[in-house]
Structure formats: structure tokens, C-alpha cells
N, C-alpha and C positions, 0 to 999 in steps of 0.2 A: 504494500500500500504506500502510495506516495503522499506524504503530508506536505501541504504547501506552507512555505515559510510566511509568517505574518507580514503583511505589507506595512512598510513604514508610513507613518502619518506625518504630513507636513502641515503645521499650523499656519494661519494667516501671518504673513510677514509683519503686519502692523502690531501683532502681539507676541512676536518671537517665533522661532522655529524649533521643531523637535523631530529627531529621527527615531524616537522610541515609539512602540506600538501605542495606540490610543488607550488601551487598558492600563498601561503603565503610566501614561500621562495623567489620566484621571485619578489614579491611585495616589499620585504624588501631590495632587492639588487638593488642599483642605477645603471642605465645604464652607460656604459663607453662612454665618448665622442669620437667622431671620430677624430683620430689624424693621423699625418704623421711624420715620423722620417727621418733624414738624414742617409746616409749609414754608417757614422762613429760616430754617436752620439746616446746615449740611451735616450736623452732628447726628450720628446713628445712636438711637436709644434702644436698650434691650427690650425685646418684644415679650409680652406676657399675655396670659389669657385675660387678665383684668383689663389691660389696655385695649385688647381686642374688643371686649364687650363695651367699653366706654366709647371707642371710636366708631362702633357700629351705629350709635345713636347720635342724632343731631342735638347738641346741647340747647340750641335755641327752641326746638320743639318742646323740650321738657319744661323750659321756662314758660312758654306760652300756655302749656297745659295746666300750669299752677296758678294762673292769673286769678281765678275765681275760687280759691281754696278757703276763703273766709278768714284768713289770718292777716296780721299786719306784716308788711314786707320790708325788711331792712337789707339794703345792698351796701356791703362793707368793702371798701377798696383800700388796698395797701400799696404804697409806692416805696421807692428806694431809700429807706431809712432803717437804722437799727431798731427803732421803736416798733417795727413790725413784730418783734418777739413778744410784745404785749398783747398780741391778738388772742392767744388762748385765755388770758385773764379776762378780757372783755367778753369773750364768748361764754366762758364759764358763768359769769354773772348774768348774762342775758338768757341763759338756759332756764332760769326760773320763770320765764314767761312762756307758758304753753301755747299761747295764741300768736307767737312770733315766729316767722320763718326768715332765715338768714341765708343769703348767698354772698359769696366772697369773690372778689377779683384781685389777682396779684399781678403786678408788673414783673418783668424779668428780673429787675433789680431787687424787688421785694422778695421774690422767691429765693434769692441768694442767702437771705437770713433765715430760711426755713429748711435747712439741710440736715438737721439732727446731729450736728457735729459736737454739740455740747448739751449739758443738762437743761440750759435755759432756752435752747432752740428746738421747737417742735419741727415736724416735717409737714410738707404740703399734704401728704396722704393722711396724716393723723388728723388734720383739720376736718376731713370729710367724715370722720367718725364721731365728731363732737355733737352733743344734743342740740337740736334746733338748726343745724347747718344742713341745708338742702342742696348745696352746690358750691363748688370751688372752680374758678375759671382762670385760665391762662390765655395769653395772646393767641396761641395756636387754636384754641377752641372757637375763635371768631369764625373760622371757615368751616368748622365741622369736619366730619370724616370723609365727605364726598366733595367732588368738584361742584362749584356753584352752578345753580340753574335758576331760571326765572321763576319766581313764586316761592322760593325757599325762604324759610324764616331766617332772620338776621339777628345774631346774638345780641349785639349792643342795642338794637332797637327793642328786642323783647325784654331785655333787662331793664331798660328805661321804662317801658310800659308796666312792668311788674312792680318796680320799686315804689314804695310810699315815701322812702327817705334814703338818700345816698350819703354815706359817711366816708370821707377821705381821711383815713387815720392809720398811719402817718401820711402827711402830704410833703413830699420832698421839694427842694428848691427847683429841681428840674421839672417836676410835674406841675408845680405852681406856675412856673414860667410858661409852660405849654398851654395850660388852661387859660391863663390871662390873655395869651396871644391867639387863642382860638384853634390851636393845633389839635389834631385828632389822629395821631399816628400809632396808637395802641388801643387795647380794649377799654381801659379806664378813661382815657381822654375822649374816646369816641362816645362813651355813655354820657360824659359831661357835655360834650358838644351837641349831642342830640337831646339833651334834657328839655322837657316841656316846661317852659317858663311862663306859660299863659296863666291867667287868673281863673280858678275854678268857680263853679256856680256859687259856692259858699264864701267866695271872696278871698280864699287863701291860695297859696301856690305850693307845689311840692318843693320841699327844701333840700338843700345840700349843706352838710356840715363838714368843714375842713379843719383839721388839726395839724398845722405845719410843724415840721421837725427838720432841723438842719444845723450845720456848724454855725458858730457865732458870727464869723466873718461873712458867711453867706446871708445870714439873717439881717445883718446891719448894712448890707450892700444896698446902694440906692435903687437898684433894679427891684429888689425884693419889696421895698416900700411902694414902688410903682405898681407892682403886681398885686399886692395886698389891697391897695386902694381900689383896684378894679373889683375885687371880690367883695370888699366891705362896703364901699360907697356906691359904686355903679350897679352892682348886682345884689347887694345886701340890704340891711335895714328892715324896718317893719313891713314895707311893701315889696321887698325883694324876695330872693330865693336862696341866699347864701348866708350861713353863719360861720364865722371864723373864730376858733379858739386859739388865741395867740400863744406862742410857746413861752416856757418859763426858763429861769436861770438855774443852772445846776452843773455838776460835773458831767461832761459829755463823753461819749464813747471814744472820741479821738484823744482824750486827755485834757482838753481845754476846759476851763470853767467859765461859763457865761450863758447868755440867753440863747435859746435855740432848741431846747429839749421840748418834746411834745408834752402837752398838758397831761397831768395824771390820767390814766385810763379811766379811773372812776368818774372823773368829770365828763369825759366823752360819753360814757355809758349813761350818766344822769341826764345829759341833754337828749340822747336817743330816746330814753324813756319818756321824757317830757314831750318831745315832738310827736311821738307815736301814741301818747296817752297810756303808757304802760305802768306808770309809777304806782297807781292804786292797786293794780293787779299784783305787782311784785310785793308790795307791802302786805297785802292779804295773804299771799302764799308764804311769806317769811314769818308770819305771825306777828307783824308789827302794826296791825290795824286796830290798835287800842286794846289788844288782849294782854 
């Protein structure tokens, strides 16, 4: 019996040549891991069943479906400041309100403070498991798992429709500047830019609460004063839609001591409860209603 010698396989010159049989070539080539990427990042992220189930659903559709759930809706946005690590404390306190639904938006810079690398840093994934939290969104979620098509729900629009109150805590110098200038280059700023500023039938407006947090030199810079004037005077006041909780003076994460730290998270939560009418509910639940 004549056995034919395996024929050599020549690969495309663009990717190199090989005189080894195809079987040997394939054996020497390690398989590529299954990965997924975000729409705006070349970085490959490990694929998991959890990410598969999340990416199969359009986040905007889930938000739209919860519009009439009978609860108060708090949209809590964190931007690039170390004060982002106060988020679990705020959420833990707000968990005492069973009639409150919370959704969170994180900018890429804010997410850098939620990596779980120290005891004081939670992870983004851990936020999803906290009581009262019904969604956590990153910039990549804006486009959902599928290519855009006409008629599809748009996340920043659905979040704006859903929210009774938007809280920007912490609000970084960068995001403050973007908002004051009308930029909308990420999910947080897109929600702010699309905010409904019209007067409702009861004479009120849907409010935005901002708690700036930044280095002292950033805060005392003339540009910051100009940007805060837009929020406080042009858009704020009794007839406006912006509340600004000015920062306080303390030792900052950078080592400096001075003004720029976000107001205590308890004050942020207290204003949320006031704006959403939750104070009485929380007092009753905590046994502080005259008992």
C-alpha cells in the first residue's frame, strides 16, 4: 500500500509562511479566549455567563418598563472623585425607604474608585446587590448589546424620563465644566443635557442636586466660580432646577488641607429625602416618629 506523504500547507504571505502540515500548524496555535469589548474601548474583557445575560438585554428597555412601578425614583450619578467611595454609605441609609428605587450611573473615572483594591473600596458589581438598587450603568450601556436601529429605546432618554430626582455626588471639576458648557459626551452628561427643565402642572420642576468635590486649587480657580454661577444662579434658585451643595474644608485625599471635599454624605442623603418626600417614611421605619 502506498501512503501519500502529507502535503505541505503554505499560509497567506500576509500572515507568514509555514511548511508544516496544517494539523501541526493548528496544534501549535493556542486558541483565542472568548472575549467581549465595549463599543468605545479596544480592551478585551473576560467573557462570563453573567455578562452574556446582561448584554442580551437592552438596559434602556428595562428602565422604560419600570416607569410606572409606583415608587419614587432616584438617579444617582458619580463622577471622577475619590468621594465616590461614599456611595455605599449613602445607599445603605437610603435602603430604609421601601418605596424608593435607585439607579446609579458611573463615569469611567468614577469606576476607577470602585475596584475593590482596599477595604474602603467596594466594587461596581457589589453595588448591584445592594437593597433598593435596581440598576448600575456605565458608558458602554448607552448603546446596549445590539447595533442601533430606529425605534430602539435610548438609555439616557429613558433614565431622564424615569428619574424624579438626579443627584450628582460627587461632581468632579471636569464634569462640572462639561455640564456648565452644555457638553454631553458620556452617559451622565447626556442625562443632564436632556433633562426636562419645563415647569410641571403643579408649578414645580424636576430637580438636580450637585455635590462638587475637587482639589482646593481646582475649586478656587476662576473657571470653577464661573461654572458654579451657571448652576446656582442661571439654573438654580427657587424657580430653577439645580441645587448645589458647596464643598467643605478638610484634609483631602491628595494630602492638601483646604476647601474642596464633598459635603458629608449624610447631608446629601437628607436633601434627597426632603426633595422626594421620604423623611417621614424613614422616621417611621426607624422608630423615630414620636415613639
